[in-house]
MILUM-107303 format. One line per field, with one value per residue (C-alpha): residue number from 1; residue in three letters; z, x, y. Coordinates in nm, 4 decimals. Each point is the difference from the previous one (the first is absolute). Layout:
num	NUM, ... $
residuo	ALA, ... $
pz	Z, ... $
px	X, ... $
py	Y, ... $
This chain:
num	1, 2, 3, 4, 5, 6, 7, 8, 9, 10, 11, 12, 13, 14, 15, 16, 17, 18, 19, 20, 21, 22, 23, 24, 25, 26, 27, 28, 29, 30, 31, 32, 33, 34, 35, 36, 37, 38, 39, 40, 41, 42, 43, 44, 45, 46, 47, 48, 49, 50, 51, 52, 53, 54, 55, 56, 57, 58, 59, 60, 61, 62, 63, 64, 65, 66, 67, 68, 69, 70, 71, 72, 73, 74, 75, 76, 77, 78, 79, 80, 81, 82, 83, 84, 85, 86, 87, 88, 89, 90, 91, 92, 93, 94, 95, 96, 97, 98, 99, 100, 101, 102, 103, 104, 105, 106, 107, 108, 109, 110, 111, 112, 113, 114, 115, 116, 117, 118, 119, 120, 121, 122, 123, 124, 125, 126, 127, 128, 129, 130, 131, 132, 133, 134, 135, 136, 137, 138, 139, 140, 141, 142, 143, 144, 145, 146, 147, 148, 149, 150, 151, 152, 153, 154, 155, 156, 157, 158, 159, 160, 161, 162, 163, 164, 165, 166, 167, 168, 169, 170, 171, 172, 173, 174, 175, 176, 177, 178, 179, 180, 181, 182, 183, 184, 185, 186, 187, 188, 189, 190, 191, 192, 193, 194, 195, 196, 197, 198, 199, 200, 201, 202, 203, 204, 205, 206, 207, 208, 209, 210, 211, 212, 213, 214, 215, 216, 217, 218, 219, 220, 221, 222, 223, 224, 225, 226, 227, 228, 229, 230, 231, 232, 233, 234, 235, 236, 237, 238, 239, 240, 241, 242, 243, 244, 245, 246, 247, 248, 249, 250, 251, 252, 253, 254, 255, 256, 257, 258, 259, 260, 261, 262, 263, 264, 265, 266, 267, 268, 269, 270, 271, 272, 273, 274, 275, 276, 277, 278, 279, 280, 281, 282, 283, 284, 285, 286, 287, 288, 289, 290, 291, 292, 293, 294, 295, 296, 297, 298, 299, 300, 301, 302, 303, 304, 305, 306, 307, 308, 309, 310, 311, 312, 313, 314, 315, 316, 317, 318, 319, 320, 321, 322, 323, 324, 325, 326, 327, 328, 329, 330, 331, 332, 333, 334, 335, 336, 337, 338, 339, 340, 341, 342, 343, 344, 345, 346, 347, 348, 349, 350, 351, 352, 353, 354, 355, 356, 357, 358, 359, 360, 361, 362, 363, 364, 365, 366, 367, 368, 369, 370, 371, 372, 373, 374, 375, 376, 377, 378, 379, 380, 381, 382, 383, 384, 385, 386, 387, 388, 389, 390, 391, 392, 393, 394, 395, 396, 397, 398, 399, 400, 401, 402, 403, 404, 405, 406, 407, 408, 409, 410, 411, 412, 413, 414, 415, 416, 417, 418, 419, 420, 421, 422, 423, 424, 425, 426, 427, 428, 429, 430, 431, 432, 433, 434, 435, 436, 437, 438, 439, 440, 441, 442, 443, 444, 445, 446, 447, 448, 449, 450, 451, 452, 453, 454, 455, 456, 457, 458, 459, 460, 461, 462 $
residuo	UNK, UNK, UNK, UNK, UNK, UNK, UNK, UNK, UNK, UNK, UNK, UNK, UNK, UNK, UNK, UNK, UNK, UNK, UNK, UNK, UNK, UNK, UNK, UNK, UNK, UNK, UNK, UNK, UNK, UNK, UNK, UNK, UNK, UNK, UNK, UNK, UNK, UNK, UNK, UNK, UNK, UNK, UNK, UNK, UNK, UNK, UNK, UNK, UNK, UNK, UNK, UNK, UNK, UNK, UNK, UNK, UNK, UNK, UNK, UNK, UNK, UNK, UNK, UNK, UNK, UNK, UNK, UNK, UNK, UNK, UNK, UNK, UNK, UNK, UNK, UNK, UNK, UNK, UNK, UNK, UNK, UNK, UNK, UNK, UNK, UNK, UNK, UNK, UNK, UNK, UNK, UNK, UNK, UNK, UNK, UNK, UNK, UNK, UNK, UNK, UNK, UNK, UNK, UNK, UNK, UNK, UNK, UNK, UNK, UNK, UNK, UNK, UNK, UNK, UNK, UNK, UNK, UNK, UNK, UNK, UNK, UNK, UNK, UNK, UNK, UNK, UNK, UNK, UNK, UNK, UNK, UNK, UNK, UNK, UNK, UNK, UNK, UNK, UNK, UNK, UNK, UNK, UNK, UNK, UNK, UNK, UNK, UNK, UNK, UNK, UNK, UNK, UNK, UNK, UNK, UNK, UNK, UNK, UNK, UNK, UNK, UNK, UNK, UNK, UNK, UNK, UNK, UNK, UNK, UNK, UNK, UNK, UNK, UNK, UNK, UNK, UNK, UNK, UNK, UNK, UNK, UNK, UNK, UNK, UNK, UNK, UNK, UNK, UNK, UNK, UNK, UNK, UNK, UNK, UNK, UNK, UNK, UNK, UNK, UNK, UNK, UNK, UNK, UNK, UNK, UNK, UNK, UNK, UNK, UNK, UNK, UNK, UNK, UNK, UNK, UNK, UNK, UNK, UNK, UNK, UNK, UNK, UNK, UNK, UNK, UNK, UNK, UNK, UNK, UNK, UNK, UNK, UNK, UNK, UNK, UNK, UNK, UNK, UNK, UNK, UNK, UNK, UNK, UNK, UNK, UNK, UNK, UNK, UNK, UNK, UNK, UNK, UNK, UNK, UNK, UNK, UNK, UNK, UNK, UNK, UNK, UNK, UNK, UNK, UNK, UNK, UNK, UNK, UNK, UNK, UNK, UNK, UNK, UNK, UNK, UNK, UNK, UNK, UNK, UNK, UNK, UNK, UNK, UNK, UNK, UNK, UNK, UNK, UNK, UNK, UNK, UNK, UNK, UNK, UNK, UNK, UNK, UNK, UNK, UNK, UNK, UNK, UNK, UNK, UNK, UNK, UNK, UNK, UNK, UNK, UNK, UNK, UNK, UNK, UNK, UNK, UNK, UNK, UNK, UNK, UNK, UNK, UNK, UNK, UNK, UNK, UNK, UNK, UNK, UNK, UNK, UNK, UNK, UNK, UNK, UNK, UNK, UNK, UNK, UNK, UNK, UNK, UNK, UNK, UNK, UNK, UNK, UNK, UNK, UNK, UNK, UNK, UNK, UNK, UNK, UNK, UNK, UNK, UNK, UNK, UNK, UNK, UNK, UNK, UNK, UNK, UNK, UNK, UNK, UNK, UNK, UNK, UNK, UNK, UNK, UNK, UNK, UNK, UNK, UNK, UNK, UNK, UNK, UNK, UNK, UNK, UNK, UNK, UNK, UNK, UNK, UNK, UNK, UNK, UNK, UNK, UNK, UNK, UNK, UNK, UNK, UNK, UNK, UNK, UNK, UNK, UNK, UNK, UNK, UNK, UNK, UNK, UNK, UNK, UNK, UNK, UNK, UNK, UNK, UNK, UNK, UNK, UNK, UNK, UNK, UNK, UNK, UNK, UNK, UNK, UNK, UNK, UNK, UNK, UNK, UNK, UNK, UNK, UNK, UNK, UNK, UNK, UNK, UNK, UNK, UNK, UNK, UNK, UNK, UNK, UNK, UNK, UNK, UNK, UNK, UNK, UNK, UNK, UNK, UNK, UNK, UNK $
pz	9.9824, -0.1060, 0.2031, -0.1701, 0.0896, 0.1699, -0.2322, -0.0327, 0.0234, -0.3140, 0.0207, -0.0882, -0.2832, 0.0078, -0.2936, -0.1581, -0.0505, -0.2188, -0.2406, -0.2792, -0.1743, -0.2591, 0.2659, 0.1695, -0.3268, -0.0512, 0.3523, -0.0277, -0.3399, 0.1101, 0.3356, -0.1773, -0.2291, 0.2898, 0.2169, -0.2804, -0.0416, 0.3627, -0.0207, -0.2576, 0.2198, 0.3050, -0.2065, -0.0950, 0.3574, 0.1175, -0.2956, -0.0180, 0.2459, -0.1423, -0.3525, 0.0620, 0.1516, -0.3181, -0.2653, 0.1328, -0.0506, 0.3043, 0.1655, -0.0541, 0.3033, -0.0343, 0.2378, -0.1910, -0.3433, 0.1587, 0.0796, -0.3611, -0.1466, 0.2210, -0.1128, -0.3625, 0.0566, 0.1719, -0.2876, -0.2457, 0.2337, 0.0020, -0.3770, -0.0654, 0.2354, -0.1949, -0.3387, 0.0993, 0.2080, -0.3179, -0.1958, 0.2548, -0.0336, -0.3830, -0.0951, 0.2858, 0.3429, -0.0960, -0.3216, 0.1794, 0.2871, -0.2443, -0.1632, 0.3378, 0.1303, -0.3120, 0.0320, 0.3604, -0.0176, -0.3083, 0.1119, 0.3412, -0.1686, -0.2046, 0.3242, 0.0628, -0.3100, 0.1229, -0.0557, 0.1787, 0.1934, -0.3053, -0.1774, 0.3385, 0.0498, -0.3484, 0.0519, 0.3398, -0.1739, -0.2627, 0.2684, 0.1922, -0.2991, 0.0279, 0.3734, 0.0057, -0.2529, 0.1671, 0.3316, -0.1286, -0.2581, 0.2550, 0.2624, -0.2633, -0.1352, 0.3453, 0.1034, -0.3159, -0.0098, 0.3515, 0.1960, 0.1821, 0.3486, -0.0782, -0.1635, 0.2899, 0.1369, -0.3375, -0.0511, 0.3502, -0.0743, -0.3285, 0.1811, 0.2810, -0.2483, -0.1373, 0.3250, -0.1171, -0.2998, 0.2298, 0.2333, -0.3001, -0.0968, 0.3516, -0.0168, -0.3295, 0.1610, 0.2952, -0.2283, -0.2330, 0.3027, 0.1481, -0.3313, -0.0217, 0.3564, -0.0762, -0.3163, -0.2464, -0.0804, -0.1744, -0.2308, -0.1359, -0.3724, 0.0916, 0.1533, 0.3435, 0.2223, -0.0623, -0.3795, 0.0539, 0.1955, -0.3055, -0.2261, 0.2297, -0.0206, -0.3722, 0.0497, 0.0685, -0.3804, -0.0035, 0.1684, -0.3235, -0.1527, 0.2495, -0.0334, -0.3814, 0.0045, 0.2672, 0.1490, -0.1290, 0.0197, 0.2813, -0.1198, 0.1403, -0.2161, -0.3067, 0.0442, 0.0674, -0.3005, -0.2403, 0.1267, 0.0517, -0.3620, -0.1225, 0.2397, -0.0102, 0.3531, 0.0695, 0.0971, 0.1646, -0.0370, 0.2255, -0.1257, 0.1303, 0.3164, 0.0854, -0.1457, 0.2122, 0.3471, 0.1907, -0.1820, 0.0209, 0.3756, 0.0471, -0.2229, 0.2208, 0.3191, -0.1154, -0.1356, 0.3362, 0.1869, -0.2248, 0.0333, 0.3718, -0.0280, -0.2968, 0.1209, 0.3446, -0.1480, -0.2872, 0.1429, 0.3545, 0.0819, -0.2562, 0.0911, 0.3379, -0.1889, -0.0793, 0.3705, 0.1346, -0.2631, 0.1138, 0.3688, -0.0521, -0.2267, 0.3018, 0.2180, -0.2759, -0.0394, 0.3730, -0.0225, -0.2546, -0.3197, -0.3204, -0.3763, -0.1362, 0.3440, 0.1124, -0.3284, 0.0358, 0.3702, -0.0766, -0.2841, 0.2169, 0.2771, -0.2614, -0.0973, 0.3691, 0.0442, -0.3136, 0.1171, 0.3446, -0.1659, -0.2309, 0.2531, 0.1843, -0.3232, -0.0785, 0.3205, 0.0034, -0.3458, 0.0957, 0.3203, -0.1842, -0.2253, 0.3046, 0.1875, -0.3061, -0.0615, 0.3684, 0.1022, -0.3367, -0.2446, 0.1709, 0.3605, -0.1289, -0.1929, 0.3027, 0.2290, -0.2612, -0.0552, 0.3677, 0.0459, -0.2988, 0.1346, 0.3426, -0.1149, -0.2704, 0.2451, 0.2456, -0.2572, -0.0993, 0.3599, 0.1842, -0.2530, 0.1166, -0.0046, -0.1590, 0.3175, -0.1103, -0.3171, 0.1516, -0.0544, -0.3799, 0.0375, 0.1797, -0.2515, -0.2961, 0.1616, 0.0393, -0.3093, -0.2598, 0.1459, -0.1775, -0.3336, 0.0578, 0.0612, -0.3409, -0.1801, 0.1801, -0.0060, -0.3350, -0.2285, 0.2091, -0.0897, -0.3832, -0.2608, -0.2304, -0.2941, 0.2201, 0.2701, -0.1321, -0.0951, 0.3343, 0.2073, -0.1834, 0.0193, 0.3819, 0.0587, -0.2498, -0.0410, 0.3610, -0.0974, -0.1996, 0.3381, 0.1838, -0.2443, 0.1794, 0.3289, -0.0492, -0.1376, 0.2952, 0.2369, -0.1856, 0.0324, 0.3613, 0.0611, -0.2044, 0.0801, 0.2767, 0.2569, -0.1359, 0.3277, 0.1963, 0.0722, -0.1826, -0.2305, -0.1323, 0.3419, 0.0146, -0.3713, 0.0486, 0.3151, -0.1731, -0.2871, 0.2178, 0.0167, -0.3481, 0.1603, 0.1486, -0.3462, -0.0283, 0.3275, -0.1238, -0.3210, 0.1663, 0.1155, -0.3627, -0.1290, -0.0667, 0.1888, -0.2385, 0.2391, -0.1083, -0.3165, -0.3524, -0.2580, -0.1498, -0.3194, -0.3256, -0.1003, -0.2778, 0.2550, -0.0958, 0.3042, 0.1765 $
px	12.9004, 0.3230, 0.2106, 0.1224, 0.3243, -0.0300, -0.0008, 0.3344, -0.0361, 0.0946, 0.3170, -0.0657, 0.2310, 0.1149, -0.1552, 0.3253, 0.0850, -0.3011, 0.1699, 0.2318, 0.2563, -0.2392, -0.2611, 0.2699, 0.0933, -0.3643, -0.0183, 0.3271, -0.0934, -0.3436, 0.1372, 0.2642, -0.2628, -0.2161, 0.3027, 0.1093, -0.3559, -0.0077, 0.3387, -0.1554, -0.2964, 0.2214, 0.2480, -0.3101, -0.1163, 0.3448, 0.0630, -0.3431, 0.0544, 0.3291, -0.1244, -0.3022, 0.2189, 0.2198, -0.2717, -0.2701, 0.0024, -0.0130, -0.3314, -0.1340, -0.0174, 0.2462, -0.1876, -0.3238, 0.1553, 0.1911, -0.3442, -0.1255, 0.3168, -0.0637, -0.3677, 0.0962, 0.2559, -0.2699, -0.2492, 0.2721, 0.0572, -0.3741, -0.0297, 0.2975, -0.1486, -0.3193, 0.1777, 0.2814, -0.2152, -0.1865, 0.3179, 0.1531, -0.2912, 0.0035, 0.3657, 0.1637, 0.1482, 0.3672, -0.0417, -0.2155, 0.2466, 0.2714, -0.2104, -0.0910, 0.3493, 0.1232, -0.2722, 0.0597, 0.3753, 0.0410, -0.2606, 0.1587, 0.3208, -0.1878, -0.1328, 0.3578, -0.0286, -0.3140, -0.0149, -0.3214, -0.2897, -0.2001, 0.2691, 0.1086, -0.3677, -0.0228, 0.3059, -0.1327, -0.3341, 0.1727, 0.2194, -0.3166, -0.1372, 0.2970, -0.0009, -0.3652, 0.0286, 0.2986, -0.1512, -0.2901, 0.2039, 0.2751, -0.2281, -0.1869, 0.3269, 0.1053, -0.3393, -0.0182, 0.3619, 0.0902, -0.1332, -0.3347, 0.1628, 0.2640, -0.2347, -0.0964, 0.3570, 0.1490, -0.2482, 0.0609, 0.3739, -0.0646, -0.1585, 0.2582, 0.2815, -0.1685, 0.1131, 0.3566, -0.0756, -0.1348, 0.3007, 0.2266, -0.1767, 0.0604, 0.3716, 0.0167, -0.1734, 0.2446, 0.3065, -0.1155, -0.1114, 0.3518, 0.1549, -0.2425, 0.0732, 0.3708, -0.0424, 0.0369, -0.3477, -0.1290, 0.3084, -0.0021, -0.0342, -0.2083, -0.2938, -0.1512, -0.0015, -0.3767, 0.0612, 0.2822, -0.2488, -0.2208, 0.3080, 0.0834, -0.3591, 0.0398, 0.2458, -0.2698, -0.0521, 0.3020, -0.2130, -0.1939, 0.2931, -0.0225, -0.3879, 0.0238, 0.2536, -0.1087, -0.3332, -0.2888, -0.3683, -0.1624, -0.1329, -0.3446, -0.0171, 0.1253, -0.2573, -0.2785, 0.0853, 0.0149, -0.3179, -0.1728, 0.0397, -0.1567, -0.2889, -0.0708, 0.0982, 0.0094, 0.3667, 0.0845, -0.3537, -0.1709, -0.3242, 0.0724, 0.1286, -0.3230, -0.2617, 0.1052, -0.1523, 0.2925, 0.2704, -0.2041, -0.0391, 0.3647, 0.0911, -0.1778, 0.1233, 0.3575, -0.0447, -0.1260, 0.2767, 0.2529, -0.1505, 0.0481, 0.3643, 0.0967, -0.1545, 0.1475, 0.3418, 0.0046, -0.2395, 0.1425, 0.2934, 0.2461, -0.0581, 0.1530, 0.3291, -0.1268, -0.1055, 0.3430, 0.1480, -0.2093, 0.0749, 0.3845, 0.0257, -0.0896, 0.2490, 0.2806, -0.0644, 0.0206, 0.3434, 0.1171, -0.0355, -0.0990, 0.0328, 0.1580, 0.0878, -0.3627, -0.1197, 0.2383, -0.0777, -0.3716, 0.0622, 0.2152, -0.2619, -0.2748, 0.2041, 0.0282, -0.3748, -0.0689, 0.2426, -0.1721, -0.3391, 0.1280, 0.2013, -0.3329, -0.1696, 0.2315, -0.0657, -0.3683, -0.0666, 0.1945, -0.2097, -0.3264, 0.0816, 0.0689, -0.3168, -0.2236, 0.1197, -0.0544, -0.3240, -0.1500, -0.0122, -0.2899, 0.1289, 0.3382, -0.1560, -0.2025, 0.3101, 0.1965, -0.2774, -0.0350, 0.3838, 0.0355, -0.2694, 0.1632, 0.3595, -0.0667, -0.1882, 0.2880, 0.2517, -0.2003, -0.0933, 0.3318, 0.2998, 0.1972, 0.3751, 0.2618, -0.0301, -0.3547, 0.0883, -0.0739, -0.3587, 0.0569, 0.1218, -0.3223, -0.2160, 0.1814, -0.0395, -0.3720, -0.0982, 0.1995, -0.0853, -0.3300, 0.1697, 0.1364, -0.3721, -0.0984, 0.2773, -0.1144, -0.3716, -0.0911, 0.1342, -0.2010, -0.3289, 0.0125, 0.0436, 0.2934, -0.1669, -0.0820, 0.2680, 0.2148, -0.3130, -0.1773, 0.3125, 0.0920, -0.3491, -0.0132, 0.3475, 0.0020, -0.3515, 0.0097, 0.2739, -0.2501, -0.1768, 0.3348, 0.1212, -0.2228, 0.1726, 0.3152, -0.1984, -0.2339, 0.2998, 0.1447, -0.3156, -0.0367, 0.3540, 0.0004, -0.3505, -0.2034, 0.2886, 0.2293, -0.0193, 0.1375, 0.3753, 0.0290, -0.2955, 0.0915, -0.0414, -0.3651, -0.0584, 0.1611, -0.1957, -0.3269, 0.0712, 0.0987, -0.3627, 0.0370, 0.1370, -0.3463, -0.1337, 0.2142, -0.1503, -0.3541, 0.0603, 0.1534, -0.3109, -0.1028, 0.3396, 0.0382, 0.2650, 0.2481, 0.2485, 0.0846, -0.2161, 0.1266, 0.0018, -0.3477, -0.0861, -0.1267, -0.3548, 0.1508, 0.2289, 0.3388, 0.2061, 0.3216 $
py	7.7763, 0.1458, 0.2332, 0.3127, 0.1650, 0.3328, 0.3000, 0.1701, 0.3750, 0.1811, 0.2082, 0.3545, 0.1059, 0.3653, 0.1879, 0.0956, -0.3659, -0.0334, 0.2435, -0.1112, 0.2120, 0.1443, 0.0825, 0.2026, 0.1705, 0.0988, 0.1393, 0.1973, 0.1509, 0.1010, 0.1306, 0.2044, 0.1464, 0.1060, 0.1005, 0.2480, 0.1103, 0.0896, 0.1673, 0.2291, 0.0734, 0.0830, 0.2145, 0.2045, 0.0371, 0.1215, 0.2229, 0.1547, 0.2867, 0.1213, -0.0477, 0.2162, 0.2796, -0.0072, -0.0347, 0.2396, 0.3766, 0.2328, 0.0271, -0.3626, -0.2361, -0.2866, -0.2191, 0.0333, -0.0653, -0.2937, -0.1436, 0.0709, -0.1737, -0.3048, -0.0175, 0.0189, -0.2787, -0.2099, 0.0572, -0.1283, -0.2941, -0.0821, 0.0433, -0.2238, -0.2597, -0.0199, -0.0175, -0.2426, -0.2282, -0.0996, -0.0139, -0.2329, -0.2459, 0.0190, 0.0425, -0.1770, 0.0823, -0.0029, 0.2108, 0.2574, 0.0240, 0.0873, 0.2795, 0.1506, 0.0093, 0.1697, 0.2677, 0.0917, -0.0100, 0.2212, 0.2556, 0.0171, 0.1076, 0.2559, 0.1549, 0.1237, 0.2301, 0.1823, 0.3752, 0.0742, -0.1528, -0.1215, -0.1869, -0.1545, -0.1065, -0.1397, -0.2208, -0.1134, -0.0895, -0.2198, -0.1500, -0.0837, -0.1963, -0.2437, -0.0133, -0.0762, -0.2935, -0.1713, -0.1186, -0.2004, -0.2003, -0.0540, -0.1616, -0.1960, -0.1331, -0.1156, -0.1337, -0.2204, -0.1056, -0.1112, -0.2964, 0.0618, -0.0520, 0.2621, 0.2612, 0.2189, 0.0008, 0.0931, 0.2748, 0.1419, -0.0134, 0.1786, 0.2876, -0.0047, 0.0409, 0.3085, 0.1659, -0.0629, 0.2204, 0.2649, -0.0205, 0.0276, 0.3249, 0.1287, -0.0826, 0.1827, 0.3006, -0.0083, -0.0167, 0.2826, 0.2033, -0.0350, 0.1139, 0.3031, 0.0985, 0.0019, 0.2085, -0.2910, -0.1179, 0.2999, 0.0061, -0.3484, 0.0633, 0.3017, -0.1909, 0.0114, -0.3110, -0.0723, -0.0140, -0.2619, -0.2156, -0.0292, -0.0733, -0.2888, -0.1164, -0.0630, -0.2993, -0.2733, -0.0082, -0.2328, -0.2666, -0.0379, -0.1728, -0.2923, -0.0155, -0.0244, -0.2861, -0.2466, 0.0715, -0.2234, 0.0413, -0.2106, -0.3419, 0.0845, 0.3080, -0.1804, -0.2805, 0.2530, 0.2109, -0.2992, -0.1652, 0.3252, 0.1073, -0.3265, 0.0204, 0.3722, 0.0710, 0.3755, 0.0864, 0.3268, 0.1251, 0.2582, -0.1251, -0.3506, 0.1481, 0.1854, -0.2379, -0.3033, 0.0702, -0.1626, 0.1860, 0.3222, -0.0282, -0.0797, 0.2946, 0.2627, -0.1603, 0.0119, 0.3653, 0.1245, -0.1764, 0.1528, 0.3447, -0.0017, -0.0975, 0.2027, 0.3231, -0.0677, -0.0298, 0.2455, 0.2584, -0.0137, -0.2283, 0.1141, 0.3577, -0.0752, 0.0634, 0.3565, 0.0351, -0.0708, 0.2197, 0.2935, -0.0777, -0.0315, 0.3020, 0.2193, -0.1966, 0.0318, 0.3704, 0.0554, -0.1821, 0.2479, -0.2027, 0.1673, -0.0224, -0.3260, -0.1243, 0.0277, -0.1586, -0.2808, -0.0713, -0.0069, -0.2426, -0.2261, -0.0171, -0.0566, -0.3043, -0.1064, 0.0333, -0.2103, -0.2627, -0.0207, -0.0464, -0.2648, -0.2003, -0.0340, -0.0874, -0.2849, -0.1713, 0.0886, -0.1597, -0.3151, -0.0110, 0.0326, -0.2990, -0.2210, 0.1231, -0.0330, -0.3539, -0.0997, 0.1699, 0.1059, 0.2871, 0.1894, -0.0019, 0.1088, 0.2919, 0.1048, 0.0096, 0.1976, 0.2634, 0.0635, 0.0221, 0.2274, 0.2367, 0.0458, 0.0064, 0.2691, 0.2127, -0.0308, 0.1321, 0.2944, 0.0851, -0.0540, 0.0117, 0.3045, -0.0686, -0.2328, -0.2096, -0.0899, -0.1706, -0.3376, 0.0921, -0.0173, -0.3671, -0.0911, 0.1864, -0.1768, -0.3406, 0.0537, 0.1954, -0.1985, -0.3389, 0.0530, -0.0131, -0.3546, -0.0780, 0.1341, -0.1997, -0.3237, 0.0556, 0.1561, -0.2822, -0.2426, 0.1807, -0.0469, -0.2851, -0.0229, 0.1783, 0.2989, -0.0123, 0.2828, 0.2033, -0.0515, 0.0527, 0.3173, 0.1389, -0.0390, 0.1248, 0.2883, 0.1324, 0.0813, 0.2484, 0.2174, 0.0504, 0.0142, 0.2666, 0.2413, -0.0850, 0.1992, 0.2885, -0.0002, -0.0180, 0.2892, 0.2042, -0.0908, 0.1046, 0.3269, 0.1141, -0.1699, -0.0247, 0.2732, 0.1988, -0.2935, -0.0200, -0.3337, -0.0155, -0.3454, -0.1609, 0.0819, -0.0817, -0.3470, -0.0694, 0.0925, -0.2427, -0.3017, -0.1056, -0.1531, -0.3232, -0.0575, -0.0553, -0.3181, -0.1288, 0.0564, -0.1970, -0.3082, -0.1789, -0.0335, -0.1300, -0.3681, -0.1876, -0.1667, -0.1574, -0.3547, 0.0266, -0.0653, 0.2775, 0.0506, -0.1878, 0.1493, -0.0817, -0.2193, -0.1780, 0.1411, 0.0832, -0.0321 $
């Protein structure tokens, strides 16, 4: 009988040490693409109210039309997700990312030239096409390129860095609001401050130069594409997505999880910026501000509100990645949905003064932590041939449903609760129940912690 030496415990290697230089390059490029994508989204959220005031004729409700513009943007987002999810599986992750960044950058710039509501809405729709396509190819690119151990952490970091884009938008708003309040912003080449926000939003198109030169398609996708053509594997096919019972189930689970978070954010959470604007407008008028000074002050404080939300979001998304890797995807989602429900209700119920802005940090932490979950979880539900298609379907088709959220909020604000002192408070509180949908779906969701990415039926995978 031989004696064996005692087992030496394995030393845990930090996930970032699993990454080589090219892995980091992929993460940085994908993160920049999504960061600039989110910069565009947040510029729109901040610029929406002043844009509606400038573009609408007298007699039309700016809040209601702001909701309509947001709904149109979300419909474009969902449509782009459906189109470019398939393109990402068929044409490649890197090439599709380049196309989507060009679309959303250029059309963001065109938004600055809007003459009325409908051309503004058209530019936002086309911008939404690019925005909707970028996320799925970005997360698929990272999921298939980085080592398995690093995957959830890298994807959580991708989402967390999106908050940097949002914070950048807030800083732009604060700067332009300061200029406007001092009588400068409205005279910069004859354009109002909100138009300059969209001009700045066109600059991410420069990122395409770097993508085109150095970014390669993931080896897993290249192998799948080559072998799949020879064997007749259906790549980027909605038919394949819905005829396979496993992928079909995962698709509907992902879709419902996304609906809860997307409606919660775009139909409620981001309108907290409009809520604080409405509250502070009364405060500033009482302090004697009017005209460009009032406009500038409101724009600055909209920037501060956005910054608070996204500071919370940055830490919330990083935290979700750590929690999901430690205790599992489903428990992490459950905690996030409950926290999002109560923190959002707190903001719409209690936010009253500038001293209450800490509530926005808490809400951002809780609400946007869910989106790190989507980045981590959705690529783990689908095989290589359907990863971009399935991820994009889940994340973006929910926006067709979510597109009704801002419109419903606008109707609740302008009609149902119009007799209240702050109609948006009651509208937001009414809609907070959407987070319960996510909790109801979780018992049916597969747990993917510690599992490899799913294989294609023909066996081609990462």
